[in-house]
N, C-alpha and C positions, 0 to 999 in steps of 0.2 A: 539330701547326701552330696556334700561337696567332694570332689575328688582329691582336693588336696592333702588329707591325712594317708589316703591310700598311696598317692604319689611319693609322699615322703617316705613312707615305708618301704618303697622300692630305692630308695635313695637317689633321686634325681636331684640334680642342682636346681637351685630357685629359678632359674631361668626355664628350664624344661618343665618344672612343676606349673608355672605360670601359663606355658604354652599348652600343657595338657588340660590344665583347668578352662582355659578359652575354648578348647576343643569340645571338651564335655559339654559347656554350656551351650555352645553353637549347635550340637548334636540334639540335645534336650529340648532347646527352641524348635529345631526341624521337626520333632516328634511331637511337638505340642505336648510337652511332658506333664501339663497340669494334670491329667488324668492318669497318669502312669504309676503303678505302684512303686514303693521304694527298690524292690527288687530288680526292676528293669533299669532304675537309675545305677544300681551296684553293678549290674552286668556290663552296662555302657562303660562305666568307669574302668573295671578290670579289663574290658577289650582293648581300650586306649592305652592303658598302662602295658599290657601284654605286647601291644605292637610298638610301644616305644622302648621295652626292654629288649626288642629285635632289632632297636636301631633306629625305627622310623622317627622322623621329626617334622615331616612336612605336614601341616594342618589339612591341607587336602586330602592327602593320601591316609592319614590318620581317621578323617571322617569317613572316607570311602570304605577303609576297610571295616569300620563298626557299622556302618549303614548297609553295606553289602551283606553282612551276617544277620541284620535284624529284619524279621520278617513278621510285620504286625498282624494280630489275627483280625478277621474281617468278621 
């Protein structure tokens, strides 16, 4: 599930949408997304978008916000 459709719904400009997509892909790689269910990717995307709606545009802080909230089950 790409983040772009969700980001476009939130009415971000193309540059911000691209930035959010890069952060999304980076987080998925960090979490070894291959084994994650689609709902996990959707939650990640929505958390990135929520942070961006609050004005966050720094990729590092966006990642930290999402990864800090994500606690994988062991």
